[in-house]
N, C-alpha and C positions, 0 to 999 in steps of 0.2 A: 504493500500500500504506500509506503514512504516513497518508493521510486516513482510510482504513478503520480503522486502529488507533486513530486519534483518535476516530472515531465510536463505536467499541466502548467506549473509555475513558469517553466522555461518556454512555454509555447510549443512544445514538441507534439505534433499531430500524429506521429508514427504510431500505429496500433492504438490510437487514442480511445476508440470505442471499447477495445478490449481492456485497456487500462482502467477505464471507468467502471466496467462491469466487475473487474477484479477488486477494485476498491470497495464496491458495494458488498460483494460476497465476503471479503475478509472482515469488513466492518460489522456485518450482521450480528455475530455473537456479542460484540461489545455494545451495540445499540440495544440489544435485548437485555444486557446486563444493567445498563444505566437508564433505560426508559422508565420514567416515573420517579427516578432518584433526583435529589437536589444536589447541585454542585455550586459552590461559591467561587467566583473568579475575581481576584483583586487586580484591577487594571491600574498600573502605576504610570505616573507622568513621564518617567524615564524609559518606559518599556518599549515604546515605538520610536523608530528612527526615520520613518518616511510615511507619507500618506498611503502608499501601497500596502505597507505592513499593517497600518491602522485598519484599513478596509478588510484585510485578510483576517485579522483577529475578530473584528465585528462579524464577518461572514461566518467564521467558525462558530460563534455564539448563536447566530441565527440558525445554522444547520442543526446544532445540537438541540435547540428548542423545537425545531420542526420534526425531529425524530423522537420527541417525547421526553427529553432531558429537561428538568426544571432548573434553568440557569438563573443565577443571581449575580449581578455585577456590582462590586463595590469599588469606588474609584477615589484616588487622591488627585493631586494636581500641582505638585511642588514647583516645577518649572514655570507653569502658567501663572502661579501666584507671584513668583519672583519677578516675572516679566511685568505683571500689572503693577507691582510695587515700584519697579524701576520707572515706569511711565509717569507716576505721580511724584517721583523724586524721593522715594523712601527706600532706604537700604535694608536688604534682608539681613537679619541677624539670627545666628544659630547658636544654641547652647547644647553641647554634647549631642549634636546631630539633630536636635529638635528646633523648629522655628519658634523664636520668641514672638509672641503674639499679643501686641497691645491692642487697644480698642480700635484704632484706625486700621491696623493690619487685619483685625477680625472682620471688619466691614468688607474689606477687599476679599478675604478668604471666602466669606459667604457669597459675595457676588460671583466670584470665579468658580467655586465648587458647585454651589447650588444652582447657579444660573448658567454661565457660559459652557462649562465642561459638561455638566449633567445633561443639558438640553442638546448639546452637540452629539453626545453619545446616543441619546434617545432618537434623534433625527437620523443618524447614520444607521442604526439598527432597523429603523422603520424603512428607510430607502432600500435596504438590502433584503426586505421581505419579512422582517420580524415585527412583533408587537411589543414595544417597550414602554415602560412607565417610569418617569423620573420621580425619585423620592429623596428627601433630605432626612438625615438621622433624627431631626427634631419632629418629623411628621408622626403623629400618633404616639409621641414619646418613645420612639423606637430605640434611640440611643440616649442614655442619660449619663452624666459625668459630673465629677467634682474637679476642682483645680488640682493639677498635677504638681507634686512637690518632688524635687530631686532629693537624693539621699542626704545631701549636705544642707537641706532646708531651703535651697533656692527655689523660686517659682519661675515659670516661663510665661507669665501673663495669663492669657486666656487659652491655655493649652489644657485639655481635659484628660482625666483618667476615667475610663468607662467603668461605671458601677453597676449598670443594669441594661439589659437588652430585652426589648419586647418585639418578637418577630412577627406579630400579627399583621402589621401593614404589608410586609413582604409576602406572608402566606396568602393574604387576601388577593394580592396582585397575581401571584402564581396560580391560584385557583381560578382566576378569571382569564388565564392564558397569556399573561404578560411576562416579559423579562423585566424584573425590577432592577432599576439602576439607582444605586444608593450613594449619595455624597456624604462625606464623613464630617459632618458638623453635628454636635450633640447638644442636647438640652441640659443646662446647668441645674443641679439640685441644691447648690449652695448659694444661689443668687439668681437674679432675673437677667441672665445673659446666656449666650451660646458659647460653646467651646470648640476649638479646633482639636480634632483627635487624630491619632495616627491611623492611616488607612489599613496597614497590615493588621494592627490590633483589632480594628473594627471588623475587618473581614473574618478574622479568627473567631471572635466572640459571636458574630452573627451566624457563622457556620455551625458553631456549637449549639446555639439556641435553636437553629432550624433542624438539628439532627442530620446535617448534610453528609452525603456519602464521600464527598471530596472537597478539599480546599486547594485552590490553585493561586499561588502568588506569582503573577507575571512581573518579570523584572528585566534588567538589561545585562544580566550575566547568565552564563550557561547553566549554572547550578553551583553546588558545593564542589570545589576542586581540592584535591589533596595537595597539589602544587598550584598556587594562584597564577603562576606565569605559564602554565601548560594546560590548555583546555582538554587535552586528551586524558587528563587525570580525573575526569568527572567521577564522582561517587554517586551511583545511580540510586542506591537505597541505603537508608540509615534507620536503625531502630532507635527508639527513644532512649533505651538503656545505653547506647553507644555515645550519645551526645556529650556527656560530661568529659569523657576521655578525649574526644575530638577537640573540645574547647581547651582542655589542658595541654594538648599537643600543638595547639595553635592552628589546627586545620580550620576550625570555626573561629573566626576573629572579625574584628571591625564591624562593618555594617551587616555582615552575615549573621552575627549573633542575635540581634532582635528578630530577624526573619525566621531563623530556626526556632527561637523561643515561641513565636506565634504559632508555628506549625506544631511544635511539641504540645503546647497548651490545647490546641484544637483536638489533636489526637487523644490526649488524656481526657478530654471532655466528651468523647464519643464519636468524633469524626473518623471515618474509616481510615483515610490517609490524607496527607497534605503534601503539596508539591511546590518546589521553587523551580519556575520554568522560564526559559529565555524567550521573552516576547519579541525579540528581534528576528527569530527564525519563523519563516512563513509556515502557517498551519501547525505550529508546535502543539497547540491544544488538541487538534485532531490526532496527531501522531501519538500523543500521550494517551488519549482516551480510547482510540479506536484501533490500536495496533499492539502487537506483542512487544515491540521494541521499546516504546515509551521514550520519554525525553526528560531532561532535568534531573532533579534530586527528589526522591520520594521519602517522606518521613512516615514510618510505620510504628504501630504499638510494639 
């Protein structure tokens, strides 16, 4: 199936009708496996590098929805937020990898996440034949949070620590045949304000609350590498029990630590498996879900 997808991507018409039939035949057992199951896909602002890849990822989501998979999209938008801040002359500030969010920044976060990005995703999914519904984490009290404090007591402004997830708005959308598209802004429980929350964390917690079969974190790296300078050293499967040793050995380090932590937490809370997947690879979602080969790094119980 992977070679057939590659042929189609390269515009190779040789034996194309047979390739397509082969794809469908090989995918059938996986379609049967996941039909009716919920998967949560976290779409990251850095995952896509071109409009063509963006459309390919959206197309994968539509296809999965059409064959009966209950797809939920959770999105961030870091680069777009930084770009919007730059336009108004405001510098982006990060503390331990998290965006410091004052009131002015929070206004822009809401406009970019709940407005521009969310509706662009909904529009694209619709143009490609899907039925999508845009949701904000505050809708129906879906995501609730209190102010996040760092270990040393510092705060990050209006950055939230998710305390509660109510999946009913997403479930209702799924039951009506929509692909829910969720922006990661949460309702504050410690004051009358909204919080900017980490999209990986939100996707993990929502997947757990939904009892999802799979959590997929789309990113701009191939997955967990034993040697970060060599993409051929991809570790395809990691058990939760192996994670502490991999951290100790430095294999899991830097920005990969919070992503692995989100995957581990989801799996511990009942999600069957969680994946870190390279969103730069065309049809990586389909290769992962509908073939034996798979892609990226899978975290298992």
